[in-house]
C-alpha positions as CSV (number, residue, x, y, z in Angstrom):
1,X,-114.7,148.7,142.4
2,X,-117.7,146.6,141.2
3,X,-119.0,149.5,139.2
4,X,-115.6,149.9,137.5
5,X,-115.4,146.2,136.8
6,X,-119.0,146.2,135.4
7,X,-118.2,149.2,133.2
8,X,-115.1,147.4,131.8
9,X,-117.2,144.3,131.0
10,X,-119.8,146.4,129.2
11,X,-117.0,148.3,127.3
12,X,-115.4,145.0,126.4
13,X,-118.7,143.5,125.2
14,X,-119.3,146.6,123.0
15,X,-115.8,146.3,121.6
16,X,-116.2,142.6,120.8
17,X,-119.6,143.3,119.2
18,X,-118.1,146.1,117.1
19,X,-115.3,143.7,116.0
20,X,-117.9,141.1,115.1
21,X,-119.9,143.6,113.0
22,X,-116.7,144.8,111.3
23,X,-115.7,141.2,110.6
24,X,-119.1,140.4,109.1
25,X,-119.0,143.5,107.0
26,X,-115.5,142.7,105.7
27,X,-116.6,139.1,105.0
28,X,-119.6,140.3,103.1
29,X,-117.6,142.8,101.1
30,X,-115.1,140.1,100.2
31,X,-117.8,137.7,99.1
32,X,-119.5,140.4,97.0
33,X,-116.2,141.5,95.4
34,X,-115.2,138.0,94.6
35,X,-118.2,137.4,92.4
36,X,-116.3,139.2,89.6
37,X,-113.8,136.4,89.6
38,X,-116.4,133.7,89.1
39,X,-117.0,132.0,85.7
40,X,-120.5,131.6,84.3
41,X,-121.4,128.8,81.9
42,X,-124.5,127.4,80.3
43,X,-124.6,123.9,81.7
44,X,-127.7,122.5,80.0
45,X,-131.4,122.9,79.4
46,X,-133.9,120.4,80.8
47,X,-137.6,119.7,80.6
48,X,-137.9,121.2,77.2
49,X,-141.3,121.2,75.5
50,X,-142.7,122.9,72.4
51,X,-146.5,123.3,72.2
52,X,-146.7,120.7,74.9
53,X,-144.6,118.2,73.1
54,X,-141.6,116.9,74.9
55,X,-138.5,117.3,72.7
56,X,-137.3,113.8,73.8
57,X,-140.1,112.4,71.7
58,X,-138.4,114.0,68.7
59,X,-134.7,113.3,69.6
60,X,-135.5,109.7,70.4
61,X,-137.8,109.2,67.3
62,X,-140.9,108.7,69.4
63,X,-143.1,111.4,67.8
64,X,-146.7,110.3,68.1
65,X,-149.7,111.2,66.1
66,X,-150.9,113.2,69.1
67,X,-147.6,115.1,69.1
68,X,-148.0,116.0,65.4
69,X,-151.6,117.1,66.1
70,X,-150.4,119.4,68.9
71,X,-147.7,121.0,66.8
72,X,-150.1,121.6,63.9
73,X,-152.8,123.0,66.1
74,X,-150.3,125.3,67.9
75,X,-149.0,126.6,64.5
76,X,-152.5,127.2,63.2
77,X,-153.7,128.9,66.4
78,X,-150.5,131.1,66.3
79,X,-149.7,130.0,69.9
80,X,-146.6,128.0,70.1
81,X,-145.3,128.0,73.8
82,X,-141.8,126.9,74.6
83,X,-141.1,125.8,78.1
84,X,-137.7,124.8,79.6
85,X,-135.4,124.9,82.5
86,X,-132.1,126.6,81.8
87,X,-129.3,125.7,84.2
88,X,-126.4,128.1,84.6
89,X,-123.2,127.0,86.4
90,X,-121.3,129.5,88.5
91,X,-117.7,128.4,89.2
92,X,-115.6,130.1,91.9
93,X,-111.9,129.4,91.1
94,X,-110.6,131.3,94.2
95,X,-110.0,130.3,97.8
96,X,-112.7,132.8,99.1
97,X,-116.4,132.4,98.9
98,X,-118.5,134.5,96.6
99,X,-122.1,135.9,96.9
100,X,-124.9,136.7,94.4
101,X,-128.3,138.1,95.3
102,X,-130.1,138.0,91.9
103,X,-129.6,137.0,88.3
104,X,-131.3,138.8,85.4
105,X,-131.5,136.8,82.2
106,X,-132.4,137.2,78.5
107,X,-133.1,134.2,76.3
108,X,-132.6,134.5,72.5
109,X,-133.7,132.1,69.8
110,X,-132.0,132.3,66.4
111,X,-130.5,135.6,67.5
112,X,-133.9,137.1,68.5
113,X,-134.7,138.0,72.1
114,X,-137.7,135.9,73.1
115,X,-138.0,135.9,76.9
116,X,-136.5,137.5,80.0
117,X,-136.7,137.3,83.7
118,X,-134.8,137.4,87.0
119,X,-133.9,134.8,89.6
120,X,-134.1,136.6,93.0
121,X,-132.7,133.8,95.1
122,X,-129.4,134.5,96.9
123,X,-126.5,132.2,96.4
124,X,-123.2,131.6,98.1
125,X,-120.6,130.0,95.8
126,X,-118.0,128.1,97.9
127,X,-114.3,128.3,97.2
128,X,-113.1,126.1,94.4
129,X,-116.7,124.9,93.8
130,X,-119.5,125.2,91.3
131,X,-123.1,126.2,92.1
132,X,-126.0,125.6,89.6
133,X,-128.6,128.2,89.2
134,X,-131.9,127.1,87.5
135,X,-133.9,129.5,85.4
136,X,-137.5,128.7,84.5
137,X,-138.1,129.9,80.9
138,X,-141.3,130.4,79.0
139,X,-141.4,131.9,75.5
140,X,-143.8,132.2,72.6
141,X,-142.5,130.9,69.3
142,X,-145.4,131.7,67.0
143,X,-143.8,134.8,65.5
144,X,-140.6,133.0,64.9
145,X,-142.3,130.4,62.7
146,X,-145.2,132.4,61.3
147,X,-143.7,132.2,57.8
148,X,-141.7,129.1,58.0
149,X,-144.4,126.4,58.4
150,X,-144.9,123.4,60.7
151,X,-141.9,121.6,59.4
152,X,-139.6,124.4,60.5
153,X,-141.3,124.2,63.9
154,X,-140.7,120.4,64.1
155,X,-137.1,120.9,63.0
156,X,-136.5,123.5,65.7
157,X,-137.9,121.1,68.4
158,X,-135.8,118.2,67.0
159,X,-132.6,120.4,67.1
160,X,-132.3,119.8,70.8
161,X,-130.1,116.9,71.9
162,X,-131.0,114.4,74.6
163,X,-129.4,116.9,77.1
164,X,-131.8,119.5,76.0
165,X,-129.3,121.8,74.4
166,X,-129.8,123.6,71.0
167,X,-127.4,125.8,69.2
168,X,-130.3,128.0,68.3
169,X,-130.8,129.0,71.9
170,X,-128.5,131.7,73.5
171,X,-128.5,133.2,77.0
172,X,-127.3,136.5,78.5
173,X,-127.1,136.9,82.3
174,X,-126.4,139.9,84.6
175,X,-125.7,139.0,88.2
176,X,-126.5,141.4,91.1
177,X,-125.0,141.9,94.5
178,X,-126.1,143.6,97.7
179,X,-123.9,146.5,98.8
180,X,-125.3,147.6,102.2
181,X,-129.0,148.0,101.5
182,X,-128.7,148.6,97.8
183,X,-128.8,145.9,95.1
184,X,-126.1,146.6,92.5
185,X,-126.1,144.8,89.1
186,X,-123.1,144.1,87.0
187,X,-122.6,146.8,84.4
188,X,-122.9,144.4,81.4
189,X,-124.6,141.2,80.5
190,X,-122.5,138.0,80.3
191,X,-123.1,136.1,77.0
192,X,-123.3,132.3,77.5
193,X,-123.2,129.9,74.6
194,X,-123.0,126.1,74.3
195,X,-123.3,125.1,70.6
196,X,-124.0,121.4,70.9
197,X,-127.3,121.0,69.1
198,X,-128.0,119.4,65.7
199,X,-127.6,121.7,62.7
């Protein structure tokens, strides 16, 4: 009798474990599938610098002699680094959580692709909530301004608002999801725009 009871307990435990696994798989599948219902938006761009010059110095009228020297030196050396943090909002409008395991991105300036990368952190977007995904971007602007002069470079930097947004900067993103042991990207890039810079 004890052997039968023990066997029943083991069988019950296996059944419960199987149910738990099936529940977890179903939950994961739902979270993955729900990513397609989420909305992606370019929130803002922060910590923007061009050739080591913080764009706030330009937007707030605080361009120093040192800043000018940096811009001129960068232009003459044909090395004009752009650094910034691009923040992407992912909004889940549904009543079920969504999951994302990676986000590929391409940054364009004046319609020309300048930098690309991938954020490999996993995110869970809660129901009726928004999650912000930060992207660290570094690009080289020398070719963009090789024939336009230092003034064009200064105008580009000053086109950013105090929020750090420029209409000259565009972003394309492609989220990925894990299906079993495989990482599956979306078929196409999602184009994000927020034209709020100075013209």
